mmCIF file of the N, C-alpha and C atoms, coordinates in Angstrom:
data_MODEL
# 
_entry.id   MODEL 
# 
loop_
_atom_site.group_PDB 
_atom_site.id 
_atom_site.type_symbol 
_atom_site.label_atom_id 
_atom_site.label_alt_id 
_atom_site.label_comp_id 
_atom_site.label_asym_id 
_atom_site.label_entity_id 
_atom_site.label_seq_id 
_atom_site.pdbx_PDB_ins_code 
_atom_site.Cartn_x 
_atom_site.Cartn_y 
_atom_site.Cartn_z 
_atom_site.occupancy 
_atom_site.B_iso_or_equiv 
_atom_site.pdbx_formal_charge 
_atom_site.auth_seq_id 
_atom_site.auth_comp_id 
_atom_site.auth_asym_id 
_atom_site.auth_atom_id 
_atom_site.pdbx_PDB_model_num 
ATOM 1   N N  . UNK A 1 1  ? 13.937  -16.270 24.021  1.00 0.00 ? 1  UNK A N  1 
ATOM 2   C CA . UNK A 1 1  ? 12.620  -15.721 23.767  1.00 0.00 ? 1  UNK A CA 1 
ATOM 3   C C  . UNK A 1 1  ? 12.716  -14.351 23.103  1.00 0.00 ? 1  UNK A C  1 
ATOM 4   N N  . UNK A 1 2  ? 13.678  -13.538 23.511  1.00 0.00 ? 2  UNK A N  1 
ATOM 5   C CA . UNK A 1 2  ? 13.833  -12.219 22.903  1.00 0.00 ? 2  UNK A CA 1 
ATOM 6   C C  . UNK A 1 2  ? 14.185  -12.343 21.425  1.00 0.00 ? 2  UNK A C  1 
ATOM 7   N N  . UNK A 1 3  ? 14.936  -13.375 21.076  1.00 0.00 ? 3  UNK A N  1 
ATOM 8   C CA . UNK A 1 3  ? 15.327  -13.585 19.685  1.00 0.00 ? 3  UNK A CA 1 
ATOM 9   C C  . UNK A 1 3  ? 14.093  -13.776 18.811  1.00 0.00 ? 3  UNK A C  1 
ATOM 10  N N  . UNK A 1 4  ? 13.154  -14.594 19.257  1.00 0.00 ? 4  UNK A N  1 
ATOM 11  C CA . UNK A 1 4  ? 11.942  -14.848 18.479  1.00 0.00 ? 4  UNK A CA 1 
ATOM 12  C C  . UNK A 1 4  ? 11.067  -13.600 18.378  1.00 0.00 ? 4  UNK A C  1 
ATOM 13  N N  . UNK A 1 5  ? 11.031  -12.809 19.425  1.00 0.00 ? 5  UNK A N  1 
ATOM 14  C CA . UNK A 1 5  ? 10.280  -11.550 19.384  1.00 0.00 ? 5  UNK A CA 1 
ATOM 15  C C  . UNK A 1 5  ? 10.895  -10.594 18.372  1.00 0.00 ? 5  UNK A C  1 
ATOM 16  N N  . UNK A 1 6  ? 12.213  -10.550 18.339  1.00 0.00 ? 6  UNK A N  1 
ATOM 17  C CA . UNK A 1 6  ? 12.902  -9.693  17.377  1.00 0.00 ? 6  UNK A CA 1 
ATOM 18  C C  . UNK A 1 6  ? 12.622  -10.140 15.946  1.00 0.00 ? 6  UNK A C  1 
ATOM 19  N N  . UNK A 1 7  ? 12.690  -11.441 15.694  1.00 0.00 ? 7  UNK A N  1 
ATOM 20  C CA . UNK A 1 7  ? 12.409  -11.969 14.349  1.00 0.00 ? 7  UNK A CA 1 
ATOM 21  C C  . UNK A 1 7  ? 10.971  -11.658 13.944  1.00 0.00 ? 7  UNK A C  1 
ATOM 22  N N  . UNK A 1 8  ? 10.033  -11.849 14.850  1.00 0.00 ? 8  UNK A N  1 
ATOM 23  C CA . UNK A 1 8  ? 8.624   -11.572 14.545  1.00 0.00 ? 8  UNK A CA 1 
ATOM 24  C C  . UNK A 1 8  ? 8.415   -10.096 14.222  1.00 0.00 ? 8  UNK A C  1 
ATOM 25  N N  . UNK A 1 9  ? 9.058   -9.215  14.958  1.00 0.00 ? 9  UNK A N  1 
ATOM 26  C CA . UNK A 1 9  ? 8.941   -7.778  14.712  1.00 0.00 ? 9  UNK A CA 1 
ATOM 27  C C  . UNK A 1 9  ? 9.501   -7.410  13.349  1.00 0.00 ? 9  UNK A C  1 
ATOM 28  N N  . UNK A 1 10 ? 10.651  -7.964  13.005  1.00 0.00 ? 10 UNK A N  1 
ATOM 29  C CA . UNK A 1 10 ? 11.268  -7.685  11.708  1.00 0.00 ? 10 UNK A CA 1 
ATOM 30  C C  . UNK A 1 10 ? 10.361  -8.158  10.575  1.00 0.00 ? 10 UNK A C  1 
ATOM 31  N N  . UNK A 1 11 ? 9.755   -9.329  10.712  1.00 0.00 ? 11 UNK A N  1 
ATOM 32  C CA . UNK A 1 11 ? 8.863   -9.846  9.675   1.00 0.00 ? 11 UNK A CA 1 
ATOM 33  C C  . UNK A 1 11 ? 7.630   -8.976  9.510   1.00 0.00 ? 11 UNK A C  1 
ATOM 34  N N  . UNK A 1 12 ? 7.049   -8.523  10.592  1.00 0.00 ? 12 UNK A N  1 
ATOM 35  C CA . UNK A 1 12 ? 5.861   -7.668  10.525  1.00 0.00 ? 12 UNK A CA 1 
ATOM 36  C C  . UNK A 1 12 ? 6.197   -6.362  9.820   1.00 0.00 ? 12 UNK A C  1 
ATOM 37  N N  . UNK A 1 13 ? 7.328   -5.767  10.153  1.00 0.00 ? 13 UNK A N  1 
ATOM 38  C CA . UNK A 1 13 ? 7.732   -4.505  9.519   1.00 0.00 ? 13 UNK A CA 1 
ATOM 39  C C  . UNK A 1 13 ? 7.993   -4.730  8.036   1.00 0.00 ? 13 UNK A C  1 
ATOM 40  N N  . UNK A 1 14 ? 8.679   -5.801  7.685   1.00 0.00 ? 14 UNK A N  1 
ATOM 41  C CA . UNK A 1 14 ? 8.998   -6.079  6.283   1.00 0.00 ? 14 UNK A CA 1 
ATOM 42  C C  . UNK A 1 14 ? 7.733   -6.320  5.463   1.00 0.00 ? 14 UNK A C  1 
ATOM 43  N N  . UNK A 1 15 ? 6.782   -7.027  6.008   1.00 0.00 ? 15 UNK A N  1 
ATOM 44  C CA . UNK A 1 15 ? 5.536   -7.284  5.291   1.00 0.00 ? 15 UNK A CA 1 
ATOM 45  C C  . UNK A 1 15 ? 4.712   -6.018  5.136   1.00 0.00 ? 15 UNK A C  1 
ATOM 46  N N  . UNK A 1 16 ? 4.715   -5.174  6.131   1.00 0.00 ? 16 UNK A N  1 
ATOM 47  C CA . UNK A 1 16 ? 3.955   -3.935  6.076   1.00 0.00 ? 16 UNK A CA 1 
ATOM 48  C C  . UNK A 1 16 ? 4.486   -2.959  5.044   1.00 0.00 ? 16 UNK A C  1 
ATOM 49  N N  . UNK A 1 17 ? 5.785   -2.950  4.831   1.00 0.00 ? 17 UNK A N  1 
ATOM 50  C CA . UNK A 1 17 ? 6.401   -2.021  3.890   1.00 0.00 ? 17 UNK A CA 1 
ATOM 51  C C  . UNK A 1 17 ? 6.049   -2.377  2.456   1.00 0.00 ? 17 UNK A C  1 
ATOM 52  N N  . UNK A 1 18 ? 5.927   -3.659  2.161   1.00 0.00 ? 18 UNK A N  1 
ATOM 53  C CA . UNK A 1 18 ? 5.722   -4.078  0.780   1.00 0.00 ? 18 UNK A CA 1 
ATOM 54  C C  . UNK A 1 18 ? 4.270   -4.442  0.471   1.00 0.00 ? 18 UNK A C  1 
ATOM 55  N N  . UNK A 1 19 ? 3.339   -3.903  1.216   1.00 0.00 ? 19 UNK A N  1 
ATOM 56  C CA . UNK A 1 19 ? 1.934   -4.243  1.012   1.00 0.00 ? 19 UNK A CA 1 
ATOM 57  C C  . UNK A 1 19 ? 1.436   -3.716  -0.327  1.00 0.00 ? 19 UNK A C  1 
ATOM 58  N N  . UNK A 1 20 ? 0.628   -4.517  -0.989  1.00 0.00 ? 20 UNK A N  1 
ATOM 59  C CA . UNK A 1 20 ? 0.020   -4.139  -2.261  1.00 0.00 ? 20 UNK A CA 1 
ATOM 60  C C  . UNK A 1 20 ? -1.492  -4.205  -2.103  1.00 0.00 ? 20 UNK A C  1 
ATOM 61  N N  . UNK A 1 21 ? -2.160  -3.158  -2.519  1.00 0.00 ? 21 UNK A N  1 
ATOM 62  C CA . UNK A 1 21 ? -3.606  -3.058  -2.346  1.00 0.00 ? 21 UNK A CA 1 
ATOM 63  C C  . UNK A 1 21 ? -4.351  -3.898  -3.387  1.00 0.00 ? 21 UNK A C  1 
ATOM 64  N N  . UNK A 1 22 ? -5.596  -4.270  -3.082  1.00 0.00 ? 22 UNK A N  1 
ATOM 65  C CA . UNK A 1 22 ? -6.387  -5.068  -4.022  1.00 0.00 ? 22 UNK A CA 1 
ATOM 66  C C  . UNK A 1 22 ? -6.978  -4.270  -5.186  1.00 0.00 ? 22 UNK A C  1 
ATOM 67  N N  . UNK A 1 23 ? -7.024  -2.930  -5.066  1.00 0.00 ? 23 UNK A N  1 
ATOM 68  C CA . UNK A 1 23 ? -7.599  -2.101  -6.131  1.00 0.00 ? 23 UNK A CA 1 
ATOM 69  C C  . UNK A 1 23 ? -6.999  -0.693  -6.060  1.00 0.00 ? 23 UNK A C  1 
ATOM 70  N N  . UNK A 1 24 ? -7.159  0.112   -7.117  1.00 0.00 ? 24 UNK A N  1 
ATOM 71  C CA . UNK A 1 24 ? -6.540  1.446   -7.161  1.00 0.00 ? 24 UNK A CA 1 
ATOM 72  C C  . UNK A 1 24 ? -6.999  2.395   -6.055  1.00 0.00 ? 24 UNK A C  1 
ATOM 73  N N  . UNK A 1 25 ? -8.270  2.322   -5.663  1.00 0.00 ? 25 UNK A N  1 
ATOM 74  C CA . UNK A 1 25 ? -8.759  3.216   -4.617  1.00 0.00 ? 25 UNK A CA 1 
ATOM 75  C C  . UNK A 1 25 ? -8.164  2.863   -3.256  1.00 0.00 ? 25 UNK A C  1 
ATOM 76  N N  . UNK A 1 26 ? -8.104  1.589   -2.927  1.00 0.00 ? 26 UNK A N  1 
ATOM 77  C CA . UNK A 1 26 ? -7.549  1.148   -1.648  1.00 0.00 ? 26 UNK A CA 1 
ATOM 78  C C  . UNK A 1 26 ? -6.061  1.448   -1.539  1.00 0.00 ? 26 UNK A C  1 
ATOM 79  N N  . UNK A 1 27 ? -5.385  1.584   -2.656  1.00 0.00 ? 27 UNK A N  1 
ATOM 80  C CA . UNK A 1 27 ? -3.948  1.839   -2.651  1.00 0.00 ? 27 UNK A CA 1 
ATOM 81  C C  . UNK A 1 27 ? -3.602  3.219   -2.105  1.00 0.00 ? 27 UNK A C  1 
ATOM 82  N N  . UNK A 1 28 ? -4.575  4.128   -2.079  1.00 0.00 ? 28 UNK A N  1 
ATOM 83  C CA . UNK A 1 28 ? -4.313  5.508   -1.647  1.00 0.00 ? 28 UNK A CA 1 
ATOM 84  C C  . UNK A 1 28 ? -5.233  5.998   -0.536  1.00 0.00 ? 28 UNK A C  1 
ATOM 85  N N  . UNK A 1 29 ? -6.108  5.154   -0.030  1.00 0.00 ? 29 UNK A N  1 
ATOM 86  C CA . UNK A 1 29 ? -7.110  5.589   0.949   1.00 0.00 ? 29 UNK A CA 1 
ATOM 87  C C  . UNK A 1 29 ? -7.045  4.775   2.239   1.00 0.00 ? 29 UNK A C  1 
ATOM 88  N N  . UNK A 1 30 ? -7.736  5.287   3.244   1.00 0.00 ? 30 UNK A N  1 
ATOM 89  C CA . UNK A 1 30 ? -7.885  4.585   4.521   1.00 0.00 ? 30 UNK A CA 1 
ATOM 90  C C  . UNK A 1 30 ? -8.711  3.322   4.299   1.00 0.00 ? 30 UNK A C  1 
ATOM 91  N N  . UNK A 1 31 ? -8.560  2.316   5.128   1.00 0.00 ? 31 UNK A N  1 
ATOM 92  C CA . UNK A 1 31 ? -7.896  2.371   6.420   1.00 0.00 ? 31 UNK A CA 1 
ATOM 93  C C  . UNK A 1 31 ? -6.403  2.043   6.374   1.00 0.00 ? 31 UNK A C  1 
ATOM 94  N N  . UNK A 1 32 ? -5.904  1.444   5.317   1.00 0.00 ? 32 UNK A N  1 
ATOM 95  C CA . UNK A 1 32 ? -4.509  0.995   5.315   1.00 0.00 ? 32 UNK A CA 1 
ATOM 96  C C  . UNK A 1 32 ? -3.520  2.019   4.782   1.00 0.00 ? 32 UNK A C  1 
ATOM 97  N N  . UNK A 1 33 ? -3.957  2.987   4.015   1.00 0.00 ? 33 UNK A N  1 
ATOM 98  C CA . UNK A 1 33 ? -3.037  3.939   3.394   1.00 0.00 ? 33 UNK A CA 1 
ATOM 99  C C  . UNK A 1 33 ? -3.449  5.383   3.651   1.00 0.00 ? 33 UNK A C  1 
ATOM 100 N N  . UNK A 1 34 ? -3.843  5.662   4.878   1.00 0.00 ? 34 UNK A N  1 
ATOM 101 C CA . UNK A 1 34 ? -4.329  6.999   5.242   1.00 0.00 ? 34 UNK A CA 1 
ATOM 102 C C  . UNK A 1 34 ? -3.264  8.084   5.091   1.00 0.00 ? 34 UNK A C  1 
ATOM 103 N N  . UNK A 1 35 ? -2.006  7.717   5.164   1.00 0.00 ? 35 UNK A N  1 
ATOM 104 C CA . UNK A 1 35 ? -0.933  8.711   5.101   1.00 0.00 ? 35 UNK A CA 1 
ATOM 105 C C  . UNK A 1 35 ? -0.598  9.128   3.673   1.00 0.00 ? 35 UNK A C  1 
ATOM 106 N N  . UNK A 1 36 ? -1.174  8.455   2.682   1.00 0.00 ? 36 UNK A N  1 
ATOM 107 C CA . UNK A 1 36 ? -0.871  8.800   1.293   1.00 0.00 ? 36 UNK A CA 1 
ATOM 108 C C  . UNK A 1 36 ? -1.440  10.168  0.935   1.00 0.00 ? 36 UNK A C  1 
ATOM 109 N N  . UNK A 1 37 ? -0.669  10.906  0.152   1.00 0.00 ? 37 UNK A N  1 
ATOM 110 C CA . UNK A 1 37 ? -1.055  12.238  -0.321  1.00 0.00 ? 37 UNK A CA 1 
ATOM 111 C C  . UNK A 1 37 ? -1.006  12.240  -1.845  1.00 0.00 ? 37 UNK A C  1 
ATOM 112 N N  . UNK A 1 38 ? -1.459  13.309  -2.462  1.00 0.00 ? 38 UNK A N  1 
ATOM 113 C CA . UNK A 1 38 ? -1.375  13.459  -3.901  1.00 0.00 ? 38 UNK A CA 1 
ATOM 114 C C  . UNK A 1 38 ? 0.102   13.371  -4.312  1.00 0.00 ? 38 UNK A C  1 
ATOM 115 N N  . UNK A 1 39 ? 0.428   12.432  -5.189  1.00 0.00 ? 39 UNK A N  1 
ATOM 116 C CA . UNK A 1 39 ? 1.805   12.231  -5.632  1.00 0.00 ? 39 UNK A CA 1 
ATOM 117 C C  . UNK A 1 39 ? 2.531   11.096  -4.949  1.00 0.00 ? 39 UNK A C  1 
ATOM 118 N N  . UNK A 1 40 ? 1.952   10.516  -3.880  1.00 0.00 ? 40 UNK A N  1 
ATOM 119 C CA . UNK A 1 40 ? 2.581   9.376   -3.202  1.00 0.00 ? 40 UNK A CA 1 
ATOM 120 C C  . UNK A 1 40 ? 2.627   8.169   -4.137  1.00 0.00 ? 40 UNK A C  1 
ATOM 121 N N  . UNK A 1 41 ? 3.667   7.358   -4.015  1.00 0.00 ? 41 UNK A N  1 
ATOM 122 C CA . UNK A 1 41 ? 3.734   6.138   -4.821  1.00 0.00 ? 41 UNK A CA 1 
ATOM 123 C C  . UNK A 1 41 ? 2.758   5.109   -4.269  1.00 0.00 ? 41 UNK A C  1 
ATOM 124 N N  . UNK A 1 42 ? 2.246   4.243   -5.146  1.00 0.00 ? 42 UNK A N  1 
ATOM 125 C CA . UNK A 1 42 ? 1.260   3.242   -4.741  1.00 0.00 ? 42 UNK A CA 1 
ATOM 126 C C  . UNK A 1 42 ? 1.378   2.007   -5.635  1.00 0.00 ? 42 UNK A C  1 
ATOM 127 N N  . UNK A 1 43 ? 0.843   0.891   -5.130  1.00 0.00 ? 43 UNK A N  1 
ATOM 128 C CA . UNK A 1 43 ? 0.810   -0.365  -5.885  1.00 0.00 ? 43 UNK A CA 1 
ATOM 129 C C  . UNK A 1 43 ? -0.528  -1.043  -5.650  1.00 0.00 ? 43 UNK A C  1 
ATOM 130 N N  . UNK A 1 44 ? -1.033  -1.722  -6.690  1.00 0.00 ? 44 UNK A N  1 
ATOM 131 C CA . UNK A 1 44 ? -2.270  -2.480  -6.549  1.00 0.00 ? 44 UNK A CA 1 
ATOM 132 C C  . UNK A 1 44 ? -2.273  -3.635  -7.541  1.00 0.00 ? 44 UNK A C  1 
ATOM 133 N N  . UNK A 1 45 ? -3.128  -4.621  -7.244  1.00 0.00 ? 45 UNK A N  1 
ATOM 134 C CA . UNK A 1 45 ? -3.282  -5.781  -8.113  1.00 0.00 ? 45 UNK A CA 1 
ATOM 135 C C  . UNK A 1 45 ? -4.378  -5.522  -9.141  1.00 0.00 ? 45 UNK A C  1 
ATOM 136 N N  . UNK A 1 46 ? -4.134  -5.966  -10.380 1.00 0.00 ? 46 UNK A N  1 
ATOM 137 C CA . UNK A 1 46 ? -5.165  -5.914  -11.416 1.00 0.00 ? 46 UNK A CA 1 
ATOM 138 C C  . UNK A 1 46 ? -4.902  -7.042  -12.405 1.00 0.00 ? 46 UNK A C  1 
ATOM 139 N N  . UNK A 1 47 ? -5.887  -7.899  -12.592 1.00 0.00 ? 47 UNK A N  1 
ATOM 140 C CA . UNK A 1 47 ? -5.799  -9.026  -13.522 1.00 0.00 ? 47 UNK A CA 1 
ATOM 141 C C  . UNK A 1 47 ? -4.553  -9.881  -13.289 1.00 0.00 ? 47 UNK A C  1 
ATOM 142 N N  . UNK A 1 48 ? -4.218  -10.124 -12.023 1.00 0.00 ? 48 UNK A N  1 
ATOM 143 C CA . UNK A 1 48 ? -3.084  -10.971 -11.674 1.00 0.00 ? 48 UNK A CA 1 
ATOM 144 C C  . UNK A 1 48 ? -1.735  -10.286 -11.745 1.00 0.00 ? 48 UNK A C  1 
ATOM 145 N N  . UNK A 1 49 ? -1.711  -9.006  -12.078 1.00 0.00 ? 49 UNK A N  1 
ATOM 146 C CA . UNK A 1 49 ? -0.457  -8.253  -12.167 1.00 0.00 ? 49 UNK A CA 1 
ATOM 147 C C  . UNK A 1 49 ? -0.392  -7.205  -11.070 1.00 0.00 ? 49 UNK A C  1 
ATOM 148 N N  . UNK A 1 50 ? 0.826   -6.847  -10.653 1.00 0.00 ? 50 UNK A N  1 
ATOM 149 C CA . UNK A 1 50 ? 1.023   -5.763  -9.710  1.00 0.00 ? 50 UNK A CA 1 
ATOM 150 C C  . UNK A 1 50 ? 1.392   -4.518  -10.496 1.00 0.00 ? 50 UNK A C  1 
ATOM 151 N N  . UNK A 1 51 ? 0.571   -3.484  -10.373 1.00 0.00 ? 51 UNK A N  1 
ATOM 152 C CA . UNK A 1 51 ? 0.802   -2.228  -11.082 1.00 0.00 ? 51 UNK A CA 1 
ATOM 153 C C  . UNK A 1 51 ? 1.275   -1.165  -10.103 1.00 0.00 ? 51 UNK A C  1 
ATOM 154 N N  . UNK A 1 52 ? 2.228   -0.360  -10.527 1.00 0.00 ? 52 UNK A N  1 
ATOM 155 C CA . UNK A 1 52 ? 2.749   0.740   -9.720  1.00 0.00 ? 52 UNK A CA 1 
ATOM 156 C C  . UNK A 1 52 ? 2.286   2.054   -10.316 1.00 0.00 ? 52 UNK A C  1 
ATOM 157 N N  . UNK A 1 53 ? 2.065   3.025   -9.458  1.00 0.00 ? 53 UNK A N  1 
ATOM 158 C CA . UNK A 1 53 ? 1.625   4.326   -9.932  1.00 0.00 ? 53 UNK A CA 1 
ATOM 159 C C  . UNK A 1 53 ? 1.803   5.386   -8.872  1.00 0.00 ? 53 UNK A C  1 
ATOM 160 N N  . UNK A 1 54 ? 1.061   6.467   -9.010  1.00 0.00 ? 54 UNK A N  1 
ATOM 161 C CA . UNK A 1 54 ? 1.066   7.581   -8.066  1.00 0.00 ? 54 UNK A CA 1 
ATOM 162 C C  . UNK A 1 54 ? -0.367  7.922   -7.695  1.00 0.00 ? 54 UNK A C  1 
ATOM 163 N N  . UNK A 1 55 ? -0.544  8.360   -6.464  1.00 0.00 ? 55 UNK A N  1 
ATOM 164 C CA . UNK A 1 55 ? -1.867  8.767   -5.997  1.00 0.00 ? 55 UNK A CA 1 
ATOM 165 C C  . UNK A 1 55 ? -2.239  10.103  -6.630  1.00 0.00 ? 55 UNK A C  1 
ATOM 166 N N  . UNK A 1 56 ? -3.455  10.176  -7.171  1.00 0.00 ? 56 UNK A N  1 
ATOM 167 C CA . UNK A 1 56 ? -3.973  11.405  -7.769  1.00 0.00 ? 56 UNK A CA 1 
ATOM 168 C C  . UNK A 1 56 ? -5.406  11.622  -7.294  1.00 0.00 ? 56 UNK A C  1 
ATOM 169 N N  . UNK A 1 57 ? -5.881  12.869  -7.363  1.00 0.00 ? 57 UNK A N  1 
ATOM 170 C CA . UNK A 1 57 ? -7.274  13.155  -7.019  1.00 0.00 ? 57 UNK A CA 1 
ATOM 171 C C  . UNK A 1 57 ? -8.184  12.608  -8.100  1.00 0.00 ? 57 UNK A C  1 
ATOM 172 N N  . UNK A 1 58 ? -9.194  11.863  -7.695  1.00 0.00 ? 58 UNK A N  1 
ATOM 173 C CA . UNK A 1 58 ? -10.151 11.333  -8.655  1.00 0.00 ? 58 UNK A CA 1 
ATOM 174 C C  . UNK A 1 58 ? -11.004 10.258  -8.047  1.00 0.00 ? 58 UNK A C  1 
ATOM 175 N N  . UNK A 1 59 ? -12.117 9.947   -8.665  1.00 0.00 ? 59 UNK A N  1 
ATOM 176 C CA . UNK A 1 59 ? -13.008 8.888   -8.230  1.00 0.00 ? 59 UNK A CA 1 
ATOM 177 C C  . UNK A 1 59 ? -13.493 9.094   -6.794  1.00 0.00 ? 59 UNK A C  1 
ATOM 178 N N  . UNK A 1 60 ? -13.794 10.324  -6.409  1.00 0.00 ? 60 UNK A N  1 
ATOM 179 C CA . UNK A 1 60 ? -14.299 10.610  -5.072  1.00 0.00 ? 60 UNK A CA 1 
ATOM 180 C C  . UNK A 1 60 ? -13.248 10.676  -3.996  1.00 0.00 ? 60 UNK A C  1 
ATOM 181 N N  . UNK A 1 61 ? -11.991 10.804  -4.350  1.00 0.00 ? 61 UNK A N  1 
ATOM 182 C CA . UNK A 1 61 ? -10.879 10.863  -3.396  1.00 0.00 ? 61 UNK A CA 1 
ATOM 183 C C  . UNK A 1 61 ? -9.597  10.480  -4.110  1.00 0.00 ? 61 UNK A C  1 
ATOM 184 N N  . UNK A 1 62 ? -8.572  10.137  -3.350  1.00 0.00 ? 62 UNK A N  1 
ATOM 185 C CA . UNK A 1 62 ? -7.324  9.708   -3.987  1.00 0.00 ? 62 UNK A CA 1 
ATOM 186 C C  . UNK A 1 62 ? -7.482  8.338   -4.604  1.00 0.00 ? 62 UNK A C  1 
ATOM 187 N N  . UNK A 1 63 ? -6.837  8.132   -5.740  1.00 0.00 ? 63 UNK A N  1 
ATOM 188 C CA . UNK A 1 63 ? -6.824  6.837   -6.401  1.00 0.00 ? 63 UNK A CA 1 
ATOM 189 C C  . UNK A 1 63 ? -5.441  6.646   -7.028  1.00 0.00 ? 63 UNK A C  1 
ATOM 190 N N  . UNK A 1 64 ? -5.034  5.434   -7.213  1.00 0.00 ? 64 UNK A N  1 
ATOM 191 C CA . UNK A 1 64 ? -3.725  5.119   -7.781  1.00 0.00 ? 64 UNK A CA 1 
ATOM 192 C C  . UNK A 1 64 ? -3.810  5.105   -9.305  1.00 0.00 ? 64 UNK A C  1 
ATOM 193 N N  . UNK A 1 65 ? -3.058  5.989   -9.948  1.00 0.00 ? 65 UNK A N  1 
ATOM 194 C CA . UNK A 1 65 ? -3.042  6.062   -11.418 1.00 0.00 ? 65 UNK A CA 1 
ATOM 195 C C  . UNK A 1 65 ? -1.693  5.582   -11.929 1.00 0.00 ? 65 UNK A C  1 
ATOM 196 N N  . UNK A 1 66 ? -1.738  4.750   -12.964 1.00 0.00 ? 66 UNK A N  1 
ATOM 197 C CA . UNK A 1 66 ? -0.500  4.206   -13.528 1.00 0.00 ? 66 UNK A CA 1 
ATOM 198 C C  . UNK A 1 66 ? -0.028  5.050   -14.695 1.00 0.00 ? 66 UNK A C  1 
# 
C-alpha cells in the first residue's frame, strides 16, 4: 500500500511542476500561480500551441509575455 501512495505522490508532484495555463493572465496570477513575480517564467496555451515567456506587469496585473 505504501508503494502505491508513493507512486501517486510522485505523479501529483510531476504534473504540478509542468502545468500550463489556458491563457497569458492565468499563467502569472492566482489561484494557481500566486507565487509568480515580475520576471518569473511562465507557459500558456494559444491556438493549440504552448508558448513560453516571462511574467510582466500589464493588463491589470501580471501577465505572461512571450
